[in-house]
Structure formats: C-alpha cells, structure tokens
One Martini backbone bead per residue (centre of mass of N, CA, C, O) as a GRO file, in nm:
protein
  248
    1MET     BB    1  10.547  11.162  10.071
    2LEU     BB    2  10.431  10.882   9.892
    3GLY     BB    3  10.434  10.512   9.960
    4ASP     BB    4  10.520  10.200   9.925
    5CYS     BB    5  10.707   9.935  10.021
    6ALA     BB    6  10.929   9.968   9.804
    7TYR     BB    7  11.013  10.246   9.966
    8GLY     BB    8  10.967  10.203  10.282
    9ASP     BB    9  11.188   9.960  10.319
   10ASN     BB   10  11.385  10.186  10.254
   11CYS     BB   11  11.607  10.347  10.452
   12GLU     BB   12  11.769  10.525  10.264
   13PHE     BB   13  11.525  10.674  10.143
   14ARG     BB   14  11.417  10.804  10.398
   15THR     BB   15  11.681  10.944  10.485
   16GLY     BB   16  11.695  11.125  10.233
   17LEU     BB   17  11.429  11.277  10.269
   18HIS     BB   18  11.500  11.399  10.554
   19GLU     BB   19  11.758  11.553  10.461
   20ALA     BB   20  11.590  11.714  10.232
   21GLY     BB   21  11.310  11.814  10.384
   22LEU     BB   22  11.103  11.578  10.358
   23GLU     BB   23  10.791  11.451  10.378
   24TYR     BB   24  10.662  11.123  10.499
   25VAL     BB   25  10.434  10.844  10.394
   26VAL     BB   26  10.516  10.504  10.425
   27ALA     BB   27  10.500  10.197  10.357
   28VAL     BB   28  10.534   9.872  10.538
   29SER     BB   29  10.635   9.592  10.640
   30PRO     BB   30  10.579   9.371  10.907
   31ASP     BB   31  10.920   9.295  10.920
   32VAL     BB   32  11.015   9.547  11.019
   33GLY     BB   33  11.259   9.697  11.210
   34VAL     BB   34  11.211   9.812  11.558
   35PHE     BB   35  11.212  10.049  11.818
   36GLY     BB   36  11.055  10.112  12.076
   37PRO     BB   37  10.958  10.370  12.298
   38GLU     BB   38  11.127  10.241  12.555
   39THR     BB   39  11.383  10.292  12.427
   40THR     BB   40  11.727  10.335  12.491
   41PHE     BB   41  11.997  10.565  12.423
   42SER     BB   42  12.362  10.504  12.430
   43VAL     BB   43  12.702  10.569  12.472
   44PRO     BB   44  12.950  10.378  12.496
   45GLU     BB   45  13.212  10.287  12.662
   46ARG     BB   46  13.541  10.289  12.667
   47ARG     BB   47  13.774  10.048  12.583
   48PRO     BB   48  14.070   9.947  12.647
   49GLY     BB   49  14.227   9.895  12.348
   50ARG     BB   50  13.961   9.973  12.116
   51GLY     BB   51  14.017  10.246  12.003
   52ARG     BB   52  13.789  10.439  11.923
   53PRO     BB   53  13.552  10.607  12.044
   54PRO     BB   54  13.235  10.602  12.074
   55SER     BB   55  12.944  10.784  11.898
   56VAL     BB   56  12.707  10.587  11.887
   57ALA     BB   57  12.400  10.516  11.978
   58ARG     BB   58  12.271  10.252  12.174
   59PRO     BB   59  12.073  10.009  12.250
   60ASP     BB   60  11.902   9.809  12.524
   61CYS     BB   61  11.781   9.640  12.279
   62LYS     BB   62  11.597   9.451  12.071
   63PRO     BB   63  11.457   9.424  11.790
   64GLU     BB   64  11.132   9.456  11.616
   65SER     BB   65  10.857   9.412  11.467
   66VAL     BB   66  10.575   9.565  11.377
   67ARG     BB   67  10.391   9.328  11.445
   68ALA     BB   68  10.486   9.279  11.735
   69LEU     BB   69  10.428   9.567  11.839
   70ALA     BB   70  10.118   9.563  11.781
   71GLU     BB   71  10.042   9.297  11.948
   72ARG     BB   72  10.147   9.455  12.240
   73LEU     BB   73   9.940   9.655  12.256
   74PRO     BB   74   9.731   9.828  12.412
   75ALA     BB   75   9.410   9.922  12.403
   76GLU     BB   76   9.457  10.235  12.446
   77ALA     BB   77   9.633  10.271  12.163
   78TRP     BB   78   9.353  10.267  12.037
   79GLN     BB   79   9.180  10.446  11.763
   80THR     BB   80   8.920  10.634  11.620
   81VAL     BB   81   8.960  10.773  11.293
   82PRO     BB   82   8.972  10.980  11.041
   83CYS     BB   83   9.086  10.902  10.687
   84ARG     BB   84   8.838  10.973  10.487
   85THR     BB   85   8.670  11.126  10.196
   86THR     BB   86   8.421  11.101   9.994
   87PRO     BB   87   8.277  11.230   9.722
   88ALA     BB   88   7.994  11.238   9.894
   89GLY     BB   89   8.108  11.320  10.206
   90ALA     BB   90   8.188  11.077  10.352
   91ILE     BB   91   8.312  10.949  10.658
   92ILE     BB   92   8.598  10.759  10.725
   93GLU     BB   93   8.662  10.508  10.976
   94ARG     BB   94   8.936  10.390  11.181
   95ARG     BB   95   9.176  10.173  11.332
   96PHE     BB   96   9.441  10.312  11.536
   97ALA     BB   97   9.804  10.344  11.579
   98PHE     BB   98  10.047  10.556  11.752
   99VAL     BB   99  10.415  10.535  11.719
  100ARG     BB  100  10.735  10.587  11.853
  101VAL     BB  101  11.028  10.508  11.652
  102VAL     BB  102  11.307  10.310  11.553
  103ALA     BB  103  11.506  10.223  11.304
  104ALA     BB  104  11.713   9.949  11.297
  105HIS     BB  105  11.888   9.977  11.023
  106ALA     BB  106  12.018  10.260  11.090
  107VAL     BB  107  12.169  10.168  11.359
  108ILE     BB  108  12.297   9.888  11.287
  109ASP     BB  109  12.399   9.909  10.968
  110ASP     BB  110  12.454  10.244  10.943
  111HIS     BB  111  12.539  10.401  11.201
  112ARG     BB  112  12.314  10.581  11.310
  113PRO     BB  113  12.143  10.795  11.465
  114PRO     BB  114  11.872  10.822  11.624
  115ARG     BB  115  11.528  10.831  11.460
  116ARG     BB  116  11.222  10.940  11.490
  117GLU     BB  117  10.916  10.778  11.414
  118TRP     BB  118  10.604  10.714  11.273
  119LEU     BB  119  10.386  10.453  11.364
  120ILE     BB  120  10.136  10.323  11.152
  121ILE     BB  121   9.832  10.150  11.254
  122GLU     BB  122   9.605   9.916  11.111
  123SER     BB  123   9.281   9.781  11.276
  124PRO     BB  124   9.024   9.653  11.182
  125ALA     BB  125   8.717   9.571  11.249
  126GLY     BB  126   8.725   9.212  11.288
  127LYS     BB  127   9.039   9.184  11.312
  128ASP     BB  128   9.301   8.995  11.432
  129ALA     BB  129   9.496   9.181  11.275
  130PRO     BB  130   9.697   9.386  11.145
  131THR     BB  131   9.718   9.531  10.795
  132ASP     BB  132   9.879   9.807  10.833
  133TYR     BB  133  10.186  10.005  10.756
  134TRP     BB  134  10.368  10.308  10.871
  135LEU     BB  135  10.608  10.566  10.792
  136ALA     BB  136  10.697  10.884  10.962
  137ASN     BB  137  10.846  11.235  10.977
  138LEU     BB  138  10.663  11.385  11.135
  139PRO     BB  139  10.585  11.560  11.378
  140GLU     BB  140  10.513  11.491  11.714
  141ASP     BB  141  10.236  11.696  11.695
  142THR     BB  142  10.075  11.536  11.518
  143GLU     BB  143   9.779  11.464  11.422
  144PRO     BB  144   9.608  11.163  11.383
  145GLU     BB  145   9.433  11.241  11.143
  146ARG     BB  146   9.664  11.326  10.950
  147LEU     BB  147   9.812  11.057  10.946
  148ALA     BB  148   9.567  10.881  10.841
  149ARG     BB  149   9.512  11.044  10.577
  150LEU     BB  150   9.794  11.012  10.450
  151ALA     BB  151   9.796  10.699  10.450
  152ARG     BB  152   9.504  10.688  10.286
  153LEU     BB  153   9.578  10.853  10.007
  154ARG     BB  154   9.662  10.634   9.791
  155TRP     BB  155   9.390  10.585   9.661
  156THR     BB  156   9.392  10.851   9.499
  157ILE     BB  157   9.644  10.793   9.337
  158GLU     BB  158   9.542  10.530   9.198
  159LEU     BB  159   9.304  10.671   9.058
  160ASP     BB  160   9.471  10.875   8.896
  161TYR     BB  161   9.645  10.669   8.742
  162ARG     BB  162   9.406  10.529   8.604
  163GLN     BB  163   9.314  10.773   8.447
  164LEU     BB  164   9.585  10.839   8.299
  165LYS     BB  165   9.573  10.562   8.147
  166GLY     BB  166   9.261  10.500   8.065
  167GLU     BB  167   9.182  10.821   7.953
  168LEU     BB  168   9.484  10.984   7.868
  169GLY     BB  169   9.742  10.821   7.779
  170LEU     BB  170  10.015  10.743   7.943
  171ASP     BB  171  10.060  10.445   7.801
  172HIS     BB  172  10.103  10.548   7.479
  173TYR     BB  173  10.389  10.574   7.469
  174GLU     BB  174  10.648  10.512   7.185
  175GLY     BB  175  10.906  10.628   7.244
  176ARG     BB  176  11.296  10.686   7.281
  177SER     BB  177  11.282  10.951   7.469
  178TYR     BB  178  11.292  11.156   7.740
  179PRO     BB  179  11.165  11.416   7.634
  180GLY     BB  180  10.912  11.285   7.517
  181PHE     BB  181  10.808  11.161   7.774
  182HIS     BB  182  10.799  11.430   7.936
  183HIS     BB  183  10.591  11.569   7.749
  184HIS     BB  184  10.368  11.362   7.777
  185CYS     BB  185  10.329  11.377   8.084
  186ALA     BB  186  10.273  11.680   8.098
  187LEU     BB  187  10.015  11.682   7.935
  188VAL     BB  188   9.856  11.476   8.090
  189THR     BB  189   9.860  11.628   8.357
  190CYS     BB  190   9.722  11.880   8.262
  191ALA     BB  191   9.460  11.740   8.174
  192HIS     BB  192   9.390  11.628   8.452
  193ALA     BB  193   9.374  11.888   8.601
  194PHE     BB  194   9.152  12.029   8.432
  195LEU     BB  195   8.938  11.798   8.477
  196THR     BB  196   8.928  11.823   8.788
  197LEU     BB  197   8.832  12.121   8.804
  198GLU     BB  198   8.573  12.075   8.641
  199ARG     BB  199   8.450  11.863   8.841
  200MET     BB  200   8.442  12.039   9.097
  201CYS     BB  201   8.330  12.295   8.897
  202PRO     BB  202   8.098  12.278   8.644
  203LYS     BB  203   7.933  12.577   8.674
  204ALA     BB  204   8.152  12.753   8.624
  205PRO     BB  205   8.296  13.007   8.476
  206ARG     BB  206   8.484  13.018   8.180
  207PRO     BB  207   8.736  13.104   7.992
  208GLY     BB  208   8.778  13.183   7.646
  209LEU     BB  209   9.007  12.984   7.512
  210THR     BB  210   9.223  12.954   7.285
  211LEU     BB  211   9.452  12.759   7.141
  212PRO     BB  212   9.682  12.970   7.122
  213GLN     BB  213   9.657  13.064   7.416
  214ALA     BB  214   9.709  12.791   7.549
  215VAL     BB  215   9.990  12.753   7.434
  216LEU     BB  216  10.124  13.011   7.545
  217LEU     BB  217  10.081  12.925   7.845
  218LEU     BB  218  10.246  12.642   7.826
  219GLN     BB  219  10.538  12.715   7.726
  220PRO     BB  220  10.686  12.794   8.001
  221LEU     BB  221  10.635  12.505   8.117
  222LEU     BB  222  10.729  12.294   7.877
  223ARG     BB  223  10.916  12.356   7.626
  224CYS     BB  224  10.814  12.153   7.365
  225TRP     BB  225  10.735  12.389   7.139
  226ASP     BB  226  10.821  12.571   6.813
  227GLY     BB  227  10.581  12.556   6.574
  228ARG     BB  228  10.664  12.268   6.467
  229CYS     BB  229  10.680  11.993   6.301
  230ARG     BB  230  10.818  11.694   6.403
  231THR     BB  231  10.842  11.569   6.110
  232CYS     BB  232  10.869  11.824   5.881
  233HIS     BB  233  10.938  12.114   6.006
  234GLN     BB  234  10.679  12.297   5.973
  235PRO     BB  235  10.493  12.542   6.003
  236VAL     BB  236  10.228  12.615   6.227
  237ASP     BB  237   9.879  12.696   6.231
  238LEU     BB  238   9.686  12.734   6.495
  239HIS     BB  239   9.414  12.842   6.361
  240GLN     BB  240   9.397  12.551   6.183
  241LEU     BB  241   9.333  12.388   6.421
  242VAL     BB  242   9.152  12.080   6.507
  243LEU     BB  243   9.040  11.909   6.774
  244PHE     BB  244   8.703  11.852   6.686
  245PRO     BB  245   8.591  11.710   6.448
  246ARG     BB  246   8.321  11.706   6.234
  247ARG     BB  247   8.079  11.476   6.162
  248GLU     BB  248   7.908  11.376   5.869
   0.00000   0.00000   0.00000
C-alpha cells in the first residue's frame, strides 16, 4: 500500500494496515514524532498503591520529529541507491537514509507496544536539508533499493491517475449511485490496463476478440450488465453494436 501524507500521518491507519497483514510505504510530514533506533523500551516497575501493574513498555527518552532525526544522522548513514527507472530505461539514483524507528503516537497516545518501522529519508544532492520522508512496515532485512523504489513509486501512480482522468474519462461519471460509480471505475480501469499492455508490447500478435466475446469475458469480473439497455430496459443485440462508426 502506497500513500501520501494524508494517510501516512494517521498512525491508526498504519496500525490497521499492519494488523491486517498488509505492507505499506507511506509518506509522512517532517514533524511526525518518532523514537530513534537507540531508544530502549522497558515495562516500568509497579509502584505500591498505584493500581494495576503496568504492562506496556515505555521509552527511556522523549520523541523527536523525523526532521530532527534526519538532521542529526552521521554522514555514513546516507547512501546513493537507484530509486526508479524511466520509460527510456535510464536508472535514476538519489541519496537516502534508512533508519529503524518507533512511532511516538502509537506508544504515547494509543498505549500500544512499540513496533519498529522503516523511516526512509531522501536528501537530494545540493539540498541543505532532507526533502521527503516515508514510514514502512517492510521486514527488517529489506534491501535499501527496494525501499527507495517503493517510496518513489508514487510518481507512477500519479501518472496513471492523470491518464485515467484525462484520457479515459474517470472523472466524467455524473450518476448518483455507488453501483454505477463502481461499474464506471471498473470499466475505466480495465481500459487502462488493456492500453498499458498494448503500449508495453505494441508489436505482439493479439487474439481477434469480437465485442460479444469481450463482453462475455468481462461479465464474471464486472457483473454490471444483463444484456438490456439501462434506459429503456430492452434487450440489446451485441452483434449490432458499433464501437467506432465510420465518418462519411
């Protein structure tokens, strides 16, 4: 799961993804609080006459923002790794640091046991300070290149979203029902997937599917059309449909 700061800053959202068994790499704001890798957690001793004994481990220091943590990292913590490959095949490299941290909000406010996450920090060459931060729950032995590529994969998502809206009509839906919106999004997504495959291998031979065959193949997936017009509810002959009418 990839997301921007609107999702990454929400500690409850990240915890829910982790408990559901989903891996995530989400951007976070520079002021998000964390405990650094040198922080130790231990369960405090019970004080006489103070109720139930404590069960949640507490840190031995105060939290700090991810910006403050990045600014105090030593020079050897930074490394240049590939983060994406352009459509032309060129490999883009950037300067990153990868640190194991614990989110402060989950421990202090939610009273949850500490959970280690990857803090991914990007500081491009020539910049005075880091520019981007991400938190990820990927395993501790994850390669730095994989972390960097996943963090920088959002540019591809933004490109796909722009194509879905600008070229395939994702934002053209004007209905008032969720099933209609779901069907519209499903059809647009299928069209985008088909065009993406065509663009990746334009010279490969393609099976000559007719419109009725294509509809039959999509029915188990979409379940959105029963063969009748949505306006007049009359049966529609698929063989008489013309997708691209010839101009006179």
